[in-house]
PyMOL Python script that loads the backbone (N, CA, C, O; Angstrom):
from pymol import cmd

cmd.read_pdbstr("""\
ATOM      1  N   MET A   1     -29.564 -16.451 -44.732  1.00  0.00           N
ATOM      2  CA  MET A   1     -29.087 -16.970 -43.093  1.00  0.00           C
ATOM      3  C   MET A   1     -28.649 -16.145 -43.014  1.00  0.00           C
ATOM      4  O   MET A   1     -28.744 -15.455 -44.029  1.00  0.00           O
ATOM      5  N   GLN A   2     -27.850 -15.526 -41.845  1.00  0.00           N
ATOM      6  CA  GLN A   2     -28.332 -14.828 -40.736  1.00  0.00           C
ATOM      7  C   GLN A   2     -27.040 -13.464 -41.612  1.00  0.00           C
ATOM      8  O   GLN A   2     -27.109 -12.235 -41.606  1.00  0.00           O
ATOM      9  N   TYR A   3     -26.346 -14.082 -42.038  1.00  0.00           N
ATOM     10  CA  TYR A   3     -24.844 -13.361 -42.023  1.00  0.00           C
ATOM     11  C   TYR A   3     -24.601 -12.095 -43.554  1.00  0.00           C
ATOM     12  O   TYR A   3     -24.066 -10.988 -43.612  1.00  0.00           O
ATOM     13  N   LEU A   4     -25.359 -13.042 -44.690  1.00  0.00           N
ATOM     14  CA  LEU A   4     -25.048 -13.286 -45.651  1.00  0.00           C
ATOM     15  C   LEU A   4     -26.993 -12.470 -46.192  1.00  0.00           C
ATOM     16  O   LEU A   4     -28.055 -13.059 -46.390  1.00  0.00           O
ATOM     17  N   THR A   5     -26.714 -11.262 -46.239  1.00  0.00           N
ATOM     18  CA  THR A   5     -28.486 -10.781 -46.547  1.00  0.00           C
ATOM     19  C   THR A   5     -28.833 -11.292 -48.485  1.00  0.00           C
ATOM     20  O   THR A   5     -28.402 -12.422 -48.717  1.00  0.00           O
ATOM     21  N   THR A   6     -29.421 -10.683 -49.567  1.00  0.00           N
ATOM     22  CA  THR A   6     -30.035 -10.624 -50.384  1.00  0.00           C
ATOM     23  C   THR A   6     -29.659  -9.698 -50.469  1.00  0.00           C
ATOM     24  O   THR A   6     -28.867  -9.908 -51.387  1.00  0.00           O
ATOM     25  N   LYS A   7     -29.616  -9.295 -50.376  1.00  0.00           N
ATOM     26  CA  LYS A   7     -29.008  -7.117 -51.077  1.00  0.00           C
ATOM     27  C   LYS A   7     -27.587  -7.606 -51.153  1.00  0.00           C
ATOM     28  O   LYS A   7     -27.059  -6.697 -51.794  1.00  0.00           O
ATOM     29  N   SER A   8     -26.701  -8.434 -50.905  1.00  0.00           N
ATOM     30  CA  SER A   8     -24.812  -8.184 -50.011  1.00  0.00           C
ATOM     31  C   SER A   8     -24.909  -9.394 -51.753  1.00  0.00           C
ATOM     32  O   SER A   8     -23.895  -9.354 -52.450  1.00  0.00           O
ATOM     33  N   ALA A   9     -25.600  -9.933 -52.046  1.00  0.00           N
ATOM     34  CA  ALA A   9     -25.325 -11.355 -52.683  1.00  0.00           C
ATOM     35  C   ALA A   9     -26.494 -10.938 -54.211  1.00  0.00           C
ATOM     36  O   ALA A   9     -26.738 -12.008 -54.769  1.00  0.00           O
ATOM     37  N   ILE A  10     -27.154  -9.833 -54.895  1.00  0.00           N
ATOM     38  CA  ILE A  10     -27.395  -9.905 -56.124  1.00  0.00           C
ATOM     39  C   ILE A  10     -27.306  -8.558 -56.986  1.00  0.00           C
ATOM     40  O   ILE A  10     -27.874  -7.468 -57.063  1.00  0.00           O
ATOM     41  N   TRP A  11     -25.992  -9.450 -57.744  1.00  0.00           N
ATOM     42  CA  TRP A  11     -24.396  -9.029 -58.592  1.00  0.00           C
ATOM     43  C   TRP A  11     -24.352 -10.621 -59.396  1.00  0.00           C
ATOM     44  O   TRP A  11     -24.595 -11.804 -59.160  1.00  0.00           O
ATOM     45  N   HIS A  12     -23.794  -9.594 -60.657  1.00  0.00           N
ATOM     46  CA  HIS A  12     -23.026 -11.386 -62.119  1.00  0.00           C
ATOM     47  C   HIS A  12     -23.046 -12.162 -60.843  1.00  0.00           C
ATOM     48  O   HIS A  12     -23.518 -12.082 -59.708  1.00  0.00           O
ATOM     49  N   HIS A  13     -22.308 -12.952 -61.574  1.00  0.00           N
ATOM     50  CA  HIS A  13     -21.790 -13.918 -61.299  1.00  0.00           C
ATOM     51  C   HIS A  13     -21.436 -14.935 -62.264  1.00  0.00           C
ATOM     52  O   HIS A  13     -22.214 -15.223 -63.174  1.00  0.00           O
ATOM     53  N   HIS A  14     -19.824 -15.743 -62.068  1.00  0.00           N
ATOM     54  CA  HIS A  14     -19.278 -15.953 -63.288  1.00  0.00           C
ATOM     55  C   HIS A  14     -19.909 -17.381 -63.000  1.00  0.00           C
ATOM     56  O   HIS A  14     -19.469 -17.967 -62.011  1.00  0.00           O
ATOM     57  N   GLY A  15     -20.824 -17.961 -63.705  1.00  0.00           N
ATOM     58  CA  GLY A  15     -21.052 -19.282 -63.800  1.00  0.00           C
ATOM     59  C   GLY A  15     -21.779 -20.479 -62.950  1.00  0.00           C
ATOM     60  O   GLY A  15     -21.878 -20.067 -61.794  1.00  0.00           O
ATOM     61  N   LEU A  16     -22.056 -21.147 -63.007  1.00  0.00           N
ATOM     62  CA  LEU A  16     -23.060 -21.755 -62.277  1.00  0.00           C
ATOM     63  C   LEU A  16     -22.640 -23.519 -61.953  1.00  0.00           C
ATOM     64  O   LEU A  16     -22.647 -24.343 -62.867  1.00  0.00           O
ATOM     65  N   LEU A  17     -22.200 -23.975 -60.135  1.00  0.00           N
ATOM     66  CA  LEU A  17     -21.177 -25.077 -59.581  1.00  0.00           C
ATOM     67  C   LEU A  17     -22.580 -26.572 -59.858  1.00  0.00           C
ATOM     68  O   LEU A  17     -23.803 -26.436 -59.809  1.00  0.00           O
ATOM     69  N   SER A  18     -21.890 -27.681 -60.093  1.00  0.00           N
ATOM     70  CA  SER A  18     -23.025 -28.516 -59.899  1.00  0.00           C
ATOM     71  C   SER A  18     -21.622 -29.438 -58.907  1.00  0.00           C
ATOM     72  O   SER A  18     -20.508 -28.953 -58.710  1.00  0.00           O
ATOM     73  N   THR A  19     -22.151 -31.003 -58.354  1.00  0.00           N
ATOM     74  CA  THR A  19     -20.996 -31.350 -57.218  1.00  0.00           C
ATOM     75  C   THR A  19     -21.533 -33.088 -57.203  1.00  0.00           C
ATOM     76  O   THR A  19     -22.278 -33.274 -56.240  1.00  0.00           O
ATOM     77  N   ASP A  20     -21.423 -33.725 -57.626  1.00  0.00           N
ATOM     78  CA  ASP A  20     -21.745 -34.834 -56.500  1.00  0.00           C
ATOM     79  C   ASP A  20     -21.236 -35.282 -55.219  1.00  0.00           C
ATOM     80  O   ASP A  20     -21.135 -36.447 -54.834  1.00  0.00           O
ATOM     81  N   ALA A  21     -20.984 -34.415 -54.719  1.00  0.00           N
ATOM     82  CA  ALA A  21     -20.234 -34.122 -53.035  1.00  0.00           C
ATOM     83  C   ALA A  21     -21.241 -33.368 -52.399  1.00  0.00           C
ATOM     84  O   ALA A  21     -21.664 -32.269 -52.758  1.00  0.00           O
ATOM     85  N   ASP A  22     -21.719 -34.281 -51.078  1.00  0.00           N
ATOM     86  CA  ASP A  22     -22.407 -34.126 -50.217  1.00  0.00           C
ATOM     87  C   ASP A  22     -22.345 -32.507 -49.887  1.00  0.00           C
ATOM     88  O   ASP A  22     -22.887 -32.268 -48.807  1.00  0.00           O
ATOM     89  N   VAL A  23     -21.879 -31.472 -50.474  1.00  0.00           N
ATOM     90  CA  VAL A  23     -22.111 -30.355 -50.151  1.00  0.00           C
ATOM     91  C   VAL A  23     -23.347 -29.776 -49.393  1.00  0.00           C
ATOM     92  O   VAL A  23     -24.365 -30.431 -49.171  1.00  0.00           O
ATOM     93  N   VAL A  24     -23.070 -27.939 -48.864  1.00  0.00           N
ATOM     94  CA  VAL A  24     -23.993 -27.198 -48.082  1.00  0.00           C
ATOM     95  C   VAL A  24     -24.072 -26.534 -49.507  1.00  0.00           C
ATOM     96  O   VAL A  24     -23.065 -26.542 -50.214  1.00  0.00           O
ATOM     97  N   PRO A  25     -25.388 -25.886 -50.002  1.00  0.00           N
ATOM     98  CA  PRO A  25     -25.371 -25.247 -51.422  1.00  0.00           C
ATOM     99  C   PRO A  25     -25.832 -23.731 -50.775  1.00  0.00           C
ATOM    100  O   PRO A  25     -27.061 -23.658 -50.776  1.00  0.00           O
ATOM    101  N   LEU A  26     -25.339 -22.797 -50.355  1.00  0.00           N
ATOM    102  CA  LEU A  26     -25.493 -21.864 -49.728  1.00  0.00           C
ATOM    103  C   LEU A  26     -25.789 -20.616 -50.571  1.00  0.00           C
ATOM    104  O   LEU A  26     -25.938 -19.521 -50.030  1.00  0.00           O
ATOM    105  N   ILE A  27     -25.866 -20.768 -51.764  1.00  0.00           N
ATOM    106  CA  ILE A  27     -26.568 -19.561 -52.922  1.00  0.00           C
ATOM    107  C   ILE A  27     -27.114 -20.518 -54.523  1.00  0.00           C
ATOM    108  O   ILE A  27     -26.313 -21.041 -55.297  1.00  0.00           O
ATOM    109  N   VAL A  28     -28.173 -20.529 -54.637  1.00  0.00           N
ATOM    110  CA  VAL A  28     -28.582 -21.269 -55.339  1.00  0.00           C
ATOM    111  C   VAL A  28     -28.469 -20.777 -57.170  1.00  0.00           C
ATOM    112  O   VAL A  28     -27.582 -19.940 -57.338  1.00  0.00           O
ATOM    113  N   SER A  29     -28.842 -20.974 -57.816  1.00  0.00           N
ATOM    114  CA  SER A  29     -29.360 -19.780 -59.103  1.00  0.00           C
ATOM    115  C   SER A  29     -31.159 -21.212 -58.875  1.00  0.00           C
ATOM    116  O   SER A  29     -30.955 -22.425 -58.811  1.00  0.00           O
ATOM    117  N   GLU A  30     -32.503 -20.663 -58.810  1.00  0.00           N
ATOM    118  CA  GLU A  30     -33.308 -21.196 -59.667  1.00  0.00           C
ATOM    119  C   GLU A  30     -33.602 -20.012 -61.011  1.00  0.00           C
ATOM    120  O   GLU A  30     -33.414 -18.810 -61.199  1.00  0.00           O
ATOM    121  N   GLU A  31     -34.267 -21.379 -61.889  1.00  0.00           N
ATOM    122  CA  GLU A  31     -33.936 -21.897 -63.446  1.00  0.00           C
ATOM    123  C   GLU A  31     -35.637 -21.688 -63.548  1.00  0.00           C
ATOM    124  O   GLU A  31     -36.072 -22.679 -62.962  1.00  0.00           O
ATOM    125  N   PRO A  32     -36.994 -20.737 -64.087  1.00  0.00           N
ATOM    126  CA  PRO A  32     -37.867 -21.388 -64.628  1.00  0.00           C
ATOM    127  C   PRO A  32     -37.738 -22.811 -65.656  1.00  0.00           C
ATOM    128  O   PRO A  32     -36.750 -22.953 -66.376  1.00  0.00           O
ATOM    129  N   ASP A  33     -38.396 -23.409 -65.636  1.00  0.00           N
ATOM    130  CA  ASP A  33     -38.636 -24.916 -66.698  1.00  0.00           C
ATOM    131  C   ASP A  33     -39.332 -23.447 -67.460  1.00  0.00           C
ATOM    132  O   ASP A  33     -39.591 -22.248 -67.355  1.00  0.00           O
ATOM    133  N   ALA A  34     -39.392 -25.418 -68.781  1.00  0.00           N
ATOM    134  CA  ALA A  34     -40.757 -25.036 -69.629  1.00  0.00           C
ATOM    135  C   ALA A  34     -42.275 -24.404 -69.315  1.00  0.00           C
ATOM    136  O   ALA A  34     -42.859 -23.380 -69.667  1.00  0.00           O
ATOM    137  N   ALA A  35     -42.573 -25.429 -68.560  1.00  0.00           N
ATOM    138  CA  ALA A  35     -44.028 -24.616 -67.500  1.00  0.00           C
ATOM    139  C   ALA A  35     -43.683 -23.326 -66.730  1.00  0.00           C
ATOM    140  O   ALA A  35     -44.745 -22.721 -66.582  1.00  0.00           O
ATOM    141  N   GLY A  36     -42.659 -22.633 -66.169  1.00  0.00           N
ATOM    142  CA  GLY A  36     -42.607 -22.022 -65.667  1.00  0.00           C
ATOM    143  C   GLY A  36     -42.413 -22.853 -64.061  1.00  0.00           C
ATOM    144  O   GLY A  36     -41.715 -22.310 -63.204  1.00  0.00           O
ATOM    145  N   ASP A  37     -42.622 -23.262 -63.976  1.00  0.00           N
ATOM    146  CA  ASP A  37     -42.002 -23.953 -62.489  1.00  0.00           C
ATOM    147  C   ASP A  37     -40.295 -23.821 -62.186  1.00  0.00           C
ATOM    148  O   ASP A  37     -39.483 -24.019 -63.089  1.00  0.00           O
ATOM    149  N   ALA A  38     -39.848 -23.427 -60.661  1.00  0.00           N
ATOM    150  CA  ALA A  38     -38.381 -23.103 -60.698  1.00  0.00           C
ATOM    151  C   ALA A  38     -38.080 -24.315 -60.282  1.00  0.00           C
ATOM    152  O   ALA A  38     -38.859 -25.112 -59.758  1.00  0.00           O
ATOM    153  N   HIS A  39     -36.431 -24.540 -60.616  1.00  0.00           N
ATOM    154  CA  HIS A  39     -35.926 -25.275 -60.631  1.00  0.00           C
ATOM    155  C   HIS A  39     -34.776 -24.609 -60.462  1.00  0.00           C
ATOM    156  O   HIS A  39     -34.500 -23.461 -60.807  1.00  0.00           O
ATOM    157  N   ASP A  40     -33.512 -26.158 -59.388  1.00  0.00           N
ATOM    158  CA  ASP A  40     -32.133 -25.804 -59.178  1.00  0.00           C
ATOM    159  C   ASP A  40     -31.238 -25.450 -60.837  1.00  0.00           C
ATOM    160  O   ASP A  40     -31.008 -26.360 -61.634  1.00  0.00           O
ATOM    161  N   ALA A  41     -30.970 -24.466 -61.012  1.00  0.00           N
ATOM    162  CA  ALA A  41     -29.906 -24.591 -62.423  1.00  0.00           C
ATOM    163  C   ALA A  41     -28.481 -24.919 -62.225  1.00  0.00           C
ATOM    164  O   ALA A  41     -27.594 -25.201 -63.030  1.00  0.00           O
ATOM    165  N   GLY A  42     -28.503 -24.750 -60.297  1.00  0.00           N
ATOM    166  CA  GLY A  42     -26.567 -24.593 -60.355  1.00  0.00           C
ATOM    167  C   GLY A  42     -26.317 -23.616 -58.836  1.00  0.00           C
ATOM    168  O   GLY A  42     -26.915 -22.546 -58.727  1.00  0.00           O
ATOM    169  N   MET A  43     -25.416 -24.097 -57.760  1.00  0.00           N
ATOM    170  CA  MET A  43     -24.834 -22.900 -57.593  1.00  0.00           C
ATOM    171  C   MET A  43     -24.341 -22.904 -57.646  1.00  0.00           C
ATOM    172  O   MET A  43     -23.617 -23.745 -58.179  1.00  0.00           O
ATOM    173  N   MET A  44     -23.833 -20.860 -56.586  1.00  0.00           N
ATOM    174  CA  MET A  44     -22.977 -19.806 -57.053  1.00  0.00           C
ATOM    175  C   MET A  44     -22.024 -20.595 -56.253  1.00  0.00           C
ATOM    176  O   MET A  44     -21.080 -21.265 -56.672  1.00  0.00           O
ATOM    177  N   LEU A  45     -22.584 -20.337 -54.501  1.00  0.00           N
ATOM    178  CA  LEU A  45     -21.714 -20.272 -53.390  1.00  0.00           C
ATOM    179  C   LEU A  45     -21.946 -22.055 -52.491  1.00  0.00           C
ATOM    180  O   LEU A  45     -23.056 -22.452 -52.135  1.00  0.00           O
ATOM    181  N   TYR A  46     -21.115 -22.572 -52.362  1.00  0.00           N
ATOM    182  CA  TYR A  46     -21.390 -23.780 -51.384  1.00  0.00           C
ATOM    183  C   TYR A  46     -19.930 -24.121 -50.656  1.00  0.00           C
ATOM    184  O   TYR A  46     -18.773 -23.931 -51.031  1.00  0.00           O
ATOM    185  N   GLU A  47     -20.413 -24.622 -49.629  1.00  0.00           N
ATOM    186  CA  GLU A  47     -19.739 -24.835 -48.810  1.00  0.00           C
ATOM    187  C   GLU A  47     -19.568 -26.734 -48.426  1.00  0.00           C
ATOM    188  O   GLU A  47     -20.560 -27.435 -48.220  1.00  0.00           O
ATOM    189  N   ASP A  48     -18.264 -27.223 -48.402  1.00  0.00           N
ATOM    190  CA  ASP A  48     -17.491 -27.974 -48.862  1.00  0.00           C
ATOM    191  C   ASP A  48     -16.981 -28.840 -47.509  1.00  0.00           C
ATOM    192  O   ASP A  48     -15.849 -28.494 -47.170  1.00  0.00           O
ATOM    193  N   THR A  49     -17.523 -29.803 -46.736  1.00  0.00           N
ATOM    194  CA  THR A  49     -16.203 -30.479 -45.509  1.00  0.00           C
ATOM    195  C   THR A  49     -16.120 -31.804 -45.856  1.00  0.00           C
ATOM    196  O   THR A  49     -15.523 -32.549 -45.079  1.00  0.00           O
ATOM    197  N   VAL A  50     -16.752 -32.399 -47.194  1.00  0.00           N
ATOM    198  CA  VAL A  50     -16.791 -33.300 -47.234  1.00  0.00           C
ATOM    199  C   VAL A  50     -15.441 -34.152 -48.032  1.00  0.00           C
ATOM    200  O   VAL A  50     -14.697 -34.976 -47.501  1.00  0.00           O
ATOM    201  N   SER A  51     -15.395 -33.513 -49.886  1.00  0.00           N
ATOM    202  CA  SER A  51     -14.510 -34.490 -50.390  1.00  0.00           C
ATOM    203  C   SER A  51     -13.279 -34.239 -50.422  1.00  0.00           C
ATOM    204  O   SER A  51     -12.716 -34.573 -51.464  1.00  0.00           O
ATOM    205  N   THR A  52     -12.303 -33.488 -49.185  1.00  0.00           N
ATOM    206  CA  THR A  52     -11.209 -32.615 -48.445  1.00  0.00           C
ATOM    207  C   THR A  52     -11.269 -32.639 -47.453  1.00  0.00           C
ATOM    208  O   THR A  52     -12.372 -32.716 -46.912  1.00  0.00           O
ATOM    209  N   PRO A  53      -9.903 -32.575 -46.601  1.00  0.00           N
ATOM    210  CA  PRO A  53     -10.130 -32.472 -44.934  1.00  0.00           C
ATOM    211  C   PRO A  53     -10.030 -31.189 -45.206  1.00  0.00           C
ATOM    212  O   PRO A  53      -9.779 -30.685 -46.301  1.00  0.00           O
ATOM    213  N   GLY A  54     -10.153 -30.863 -44.583  1.00  0.00           N
ATOM    214  CA  GLY A  54     -10.559 -29.378 -44.130  1.00  0.00           C
ATOM    215  C   GLY A  54     -11.802 -28.622 -44.602  1.00  0.00           C
ATOM    216  O   GLY A  54     -12.557 -29.594 -44.550  1.00  0.00           O
ATOM    217  N   ARG A  55     -12.504 -27.733 -44.979  1.00  0.00           N
ATOM    218  CA  ARG A  55     -13.153 -26.694 -45.041  1.00  0.00           C
ATOM    219  C   ARG A  55     -12.847 -25.585 -46.784  1.00  0.00           C
ATOM    220  O   ARG A  55     -11.855 -24.883 -46.980  1.00  0.00           O
ATOM    221  N   LEU A  56     -13.487 -25.689 -47.317  1.00  0.00           N
ATOM    222  CA  LEU A  56     -13.356 -25.782 -48.504  1.00  0.00           C
ATOM    223  C   LEU A  56     -15.238 -24.708 -48.350  1.00  0.00           C
ATOM    224  O   LEU A  56     -16.336 -25.034 -47.898  1.00  0.00           O
ATOM    225  N   ILE A  57     -14.792 -23.640 -48.888  1.00  0.00           N
ATOM    226  CA  ILE A  57     -15.958 -21.858 -49.209  1.00  0.00           C
ATOM    227  C   ILE A  57     -15.957 -21.889 -50.624  1.00  0.00           C
ATOM    228  O   ILE A  57     -14.825 -21.611 -51.022  1.00  0.00           O
ATOM    229  N   VAL A  58     -16.815 -22.128 -51.634  1.00  0.00           N
ATOM    230  CA  VAL A  58     -16.761 -22.831 -53.087  1.00  0.00           C
ATOM    231  C   VAL A  58     -18.370 -21.828 -53.649  1.00  0.00           C
ATOM    232  O   VAL A  58     -19.577 -21.998 -53.477  1.00  0.00           O
ATOM    233  N   THR A  59     -17.231 -20.427 -54.613  1.00  0.00           N
ATOM    234  CA  THR A  59     -17.927 -19.465 -55.455  1.00  0.00           C
ATOM    235  C   THR A  59     -17.692 -19.032 -56.703  1.00  0.00           C
ATOM    236  O   THR A  59     -16.482 -19.242 -56.792  1.00  0.00           O
ATOM    237  N   THR A  60     -18.055 -18.531 -57.813  1.00  0.00           N
ATOM    238  CA  THR A  60     -18.302 -18.465 -58.607  1.00  0.00           C
ATOM    239  C   THR A  60     -18.738 -16.252 -58.673  1.00  0.00           C
ATOM    240  O   THR A  60     -18.494 -15.513 -59.626  1.00  0.00           O
ATOM    241  N   LEU A  61     -19.250 -15.934 -57.606  1.00  0.00           N
ATOM    242  CA  LEU A  61     -19.259 -15.014 -57.023  1.00  0.00           C
ATOM    243  C   LEU A  61     -17.600 -14.468 -56.623  1.00  0.00           C
ATOM    244  O   LEU A  61     -16.903 -15.166 -55.888  1.00  0.00           O
ATOM    245  N   ASP A  62     -16.987 -12.903 -57.309  1.00  0.00           N
ATOM    246  CA  ASP A  62     -15.824 -12.743 -57.015  1.00  0.00           C
ATOM    247  C   ASP A  62     -15.857 -11.345 -55.882  1.00  0.00           C
ATOM    248  O   ASP A  62     -15.312 -10.250 -56.026  1.00  0.00           O
ATOM    249  N   PRO A  63     -16.193 -11.545 -55.429  1.00  0.00           N
ATOM    250  CA  PRO A  63     -16.077 -10.681 -54.326  1.00  0.00           C
ATOM    251  C   PRO A  63     -14.731  -9.639 -53.900  1.00  0.00           C
ATOM    252  O   PRO A  63     -14.889  -8.418 -53.898  1.00  0.00           O
ATOM    253  N   THR A  64     -13.417 -10.268 -53.547  1.00  0.00           N
ATOM    254  CA  THR A  64     -11.797  -9.969 -53.442  1.00  0.00           C
ATOM    255  C   THR A  64     -11.435  -8.899 -55.375  1.00  0.00           C
ATOM    256  O   THR A  64     -11.069  -7.727 -55.288  1.00  0.00           O
ATOM    257  N   TYR A  65     -11.509  -9.159 -55.957  1.00  0.00           N
ATOM    258  CA  TYR A  65     -10.964  -8.558 -56.836  1.00  0.00           C
ATOM    259  C   TYR A  65     -12.373  -7.182 -57.026  1.00  0.00           C
ATOM    260  O   TYR A  65     -12.037  -5.998 -57.002  1.00  0.00           O
ATOM    261  N   HIS A  66     -13.350  -7.443 -57.141  1.00  0.00           N
ATOM    262  CA  HIS A  66     -14.541  -6.268 -57.036  1.00  0.00           C
ATOM    263  C   HIS A  66     -14.008  -5.362 -55.660  1.00  0.00           C
ATOM    264  O   HIS A  66     -13.572  -4.212 -55.712  1.00  0.00           O
ATOM    265  N   HIS A  67     -14.133  -6.022 -54.688  1.00  0.00           N
ATOM    266  CA  HIS A  67     -14.209  -5.649 -53.410  1.00  0.00           C
ATOM    267  C   HIS A  67     -12.307  -4.286 -54.128  1.00  0.00           C
ATOM    268  O   HIS A  67     -12.384  -3.064 -54.257  1.00  0.00           O
ATOM    269  N   GLY A  68     -11.386  -4.887 -54.320  1.00  0.00           N
ATOM    270  CA  GLY A  68     -10.047  -4.380 -54.399  1.00  0.00           C
ATOM    271  C   GLY A  68      -9.902  -2.850 -55.229  1.00  0.00           C
ATOM    272  O   GLY A  68      -9.200  -1.862 -55.014  1.00  0.00           O
ATOM    273  N   SER A  69     -11.034  -3.215 -56.385  1.00  0.00           N
ATOM    274  CA  SER A  69     -11.121  -2.518 -57.729  1.00  0.00           C
ATOM    275  C   SER A  69     -12.147  -1.046 -57.726  1.00  0.00           C
ATOM    276  O   SER A  69     -12.556  -0.328 -58.638  1.00  0.00           O
ATOM    277  N   ASN A  70     -12.351  -1.011 -55.927  1.00  0.00           N
ATOM    278  CA  ASN A  70     -13.673  -0.214 -55.680  1.00  0.00           C
ATOM    279  C   ASN A  70     -13.957   0.727 -56.733  1.00  0.00           C
ATOM    280  O   ASN A  70     -13.589   1.826 -57.147  1.00  0.00           O
ATOM    281  N   PHE A  71     -15.412  -0.915 -57.173  1.00  0.00           N
ATOM    282  CA  PHE A  71     -16.453  -0.588 -58.565  1.00  0.00           C
ATOM    283  C   PHE A  71     -17.529  -0.762 -58.089  1.00  0.00           C
ATOM    284  O   PHE A  71     -18.478   0.012 -58.217  1.00  0.00           O
ATOM    285  N   MET A  72     -17.532  -1.970 -57.375  1.00  0.00           N
ATOM    286  CA  MET A  72     -18.872  -2.408 -56.268  1.00  0.00           C
ATOM    287  C   MET A  72     -19.306  -2.813 -55.526  1.00  0.00           C
ATOM    288  O   MET A  72     -19.298  -4.021 -55.289  1.00  0.00           O
ATOM    289  N   PRO A  73     -20.151  -1.490 -54.514  1.00  0.00           N
ATOM    290  CA  PRO A  73     -20.243  -1.630 -52.999  1.00  0.00           C
ATOM    291  C   PRO A  73     -20.816  -3.207 -53.119  1.00  0.00           C
ATOM    292  O   PRO A  73     -20.131  -4.169 -52.771  1.00  0.00           O
ATOM    293  N   GLY A  74     -21.310  -3.251 -53.317  1.00  0.00           N
ATOM    294  CA  GLY A  74     -21.917  -4.964 -53.580  1.00  0.00           C
ATOM    295  C   GLY A  74     -21.880  -5.758 -53.170  1.00  0.00           C
ATOM    296  O   GLY A  74     -22.453  -6.543 -52.415  1.00  0.00           O
ATOM    297  N   ALA A  75     -20.767  -5.507 -53.948  1.00  0.00           N
ATOM    298  CA  ALA A  75     -18.898  -7.093 -53.767  1.00  0.00           C
ATOM    299  C   ALA A  75     -18.503  -6.898 -52.328  1.00  0.00           C
ATOM    300  O   ALA A  75     -18.446  -7.918 -51.642  1.00  0.00           O
ATOM    301  N   THR A  76     -18.199  -5.655 -51.724  1.00  0.00           N
ATOM    302  CA  THR A  76     -18.026  -4.849 -50.480  1.00  0.00           C
ATOM    303  C   THR A  76     -19.113  -5.370 -49.237  1.00  0.00           C
ATOM    304  O   THR A  76     -18.921  -5.629 -48.049  1.00  0.00           O
ATOM    305  N   ARG A  77     -19.838  -5.384 -49.747  1.00  0.00           N
ATOM    306  CA  ARG A  77     -20.992  -6.527 -48.341  1.00  0.00           C
ATOM    307  C   ARG A  77     -21.381  -7.102 -48.457  1.00  0.00           C
ATOM    308  O   ARG A  77     -22.326  -7.373 -47.716  1.00  0.00           O
ATOM    309  N   PHE A  78     -20.924  -8.131 -49.866  1.00  0.00           N
ATOM    310  CA  PHE A  78     -21.093 -10.201 -50.011  1.00  0.00           C
ATOM    311  C   PHE A  78     -19.482 -10.617 -48.926  1.00  0.00           C
ATOM    312  O   PHE A  78     -19.310 -11.405 -47.996  1.00  0.00           O
ATOM    313  N   LEU A  79     -18.454  -9.522 -49.720  1.00  0.00           N
ATOM    314  CA  LEU A  79     -17.588  -9.979 -49.103  1.00  0.00           C
ATOM    315  C   LEU A  79     -16.719  -9.853 -47.604  1.00  0.00           C
ATOM    316  O   LEU A  79     -15.636 -10.379 -47.347  1.00  0.00           O
ATOM    317  N   TYR A  80     -17.721  -8.816 -46.545  1.00  0.00           N
ATOM    318  CA  TYR A  80     -17.440  -8.377 -45.460  1.00  0.00           C
ATOM    319  C   TYR A  80     -18.345  -9.496 -44.761  1.00  0.00           C
ATOM    320  O   TYR A  80     -18.036 -10.323 -43.903  1.00  0.00           O
ATOM    321  N   ALA A  81     -19.739  -9.219 -45.498  1.00  0.00           N
ATOM    322  CA  ALA A  81     -20.049 -10.146 -44.778  1.00  0.00           C
ATOM    323  C   ALA A  81     -20.222 -12.295 -44.988  1.00  0.00           C
ATOM    324  O   ALA A  81     -21.085 -12.970 -44.428  1.00  0.00           O
ATOM    325  N   LEU A  82     -19.298 -12.747 -45.776  1.00  0.00           N
ATOM    326  CA  LEU A  82     -18.586 -14.002 -46.273  1.00  0.00           C
ATOM    327  C   LEU A  82     -17.820 -14.122 -44.997  1.00  0.00           C
ATOM    328  O   LEU A  82     -18.165 -14.927 -44.132  1.00  0.00           O
ATOM    329  N   LEU A  83     -16.990 -13.492 -44.890  1.00  0.00           N
ATOM    330  CA  LEU A  83     -16.002 -13.779 -43.379  1.00  0.00           C
ATOM    331  C   LEU A  83     -16.177 -13.185 -42.464  1.00  0.00           C
ATOM    332  O   LEU A  83     -15.019 -13.037 -42.071  1.00  0.00           O
ATOM    333  N   ARG A  84     -16.878 -12.623 -41.670  1.00  0.00           N
ATOM    334  CA  ARG A  84     -17.994 -13.069 -41.076  1.00  0.00           C
ATOM    335  C   ARG A  84     -18.648 -14.203 -41.059  1.00  0.00           C
ATOM    336  O   ARG A  84     -18.480 -14.809 -40.000  1.00  0.00           O
ATOM    337  N   TRP A  85     -19.480 -14.847 -41.984  1.00  0.00           N
ATOM    338  CA  TRP A  85     -19.939 -16.430 -41.023  1.00  0.00           C
ATOM    339  C   TRP A  85     -19.138 -17.337 -41.243  1.00  0.00           C
ATOM    340  O   TRP A  85     -19.209 -18.440 -40.702  1.00  0.00           O
ATOM    341  N   VAL A  86     -18.028 -16.901 -42.294  1.00  0.00           N
ATOM    342  CA  VAL A  86     -16.146 -17.657 -41.916  1.00  0.00           C
ATOM    343  C   VAL A  86     -16.015 -17.810 -40.860  1.00  0.00           C
ATOM    344  O   VAL A  86     -15.657 -18.953 -40.574  1.00  0.00           O
ATOM    345  N   ASP A  87     -16.209 -16.817 -39.663  1.00  0.00           N
ATOM    346  CA  ASP A  87     -15.523 -15.954 -38.743  1.00  0.00           C
ATOM    347  C   ASP A  87     -15.719 -17.217 -37.802  1.00  0.00           C
ATOM    348  O   ASP A  87     -14.911 -18.013 -37.326  1.00  0.00           O
ATOM    349  N   ASN A  88     -17.370 -17.076 -37.696  1.00  0.00           N
ATOM    350  CA  ASN A  88     -17.808 -17.184 -36.940  1.00  0.00           C
ATOM    351  C   ASN A  88     -18.711 -18.776 -37.064  1.00  0.00           C
ATOM    352  O   ASN A  88     -19.867 -18.909 -36.663  1.00  0.00           O
ATOM    353  N   THR A  89     -18.091 -19.609 -37.543  1.00  0.00           N
ATOM    354  CA  THR A  89     -18.621 -21.058 -37.914  1.00  0.00           C
ATOM    355  C   THR A  89     -17.695 -21.950 -38.013  1.00  0.00           C
ATOM    356  O   THR A  89     -17.986 -23.112 -38.297  1.00  0.00           O
TER     357      THR A  89
END
""", "prot")
cmd.dss("prot")
cmd.show_as("cartoon", "prot")
cmd.util.cbc("prot")
cmd.orient("prot")
């Protein structure tokens, strides 16, 4: 993504998401299997324009809380990048 850099998304998350809806995965966690090969374990961020009218940006990252608490600068980078992307798409 041109708005969201790896540096702005490297911090903790609160679980992984999966859905049967035809969503657009934006950040996917890859975990190694027994053979050491990476596979998708779940999404931390996705865009959903199909399961309901409108547009949902769904995430297990909580940038608004961390940004407002002023203790995690990576969250601020993520939040601003995400909002720029939403505003421009």
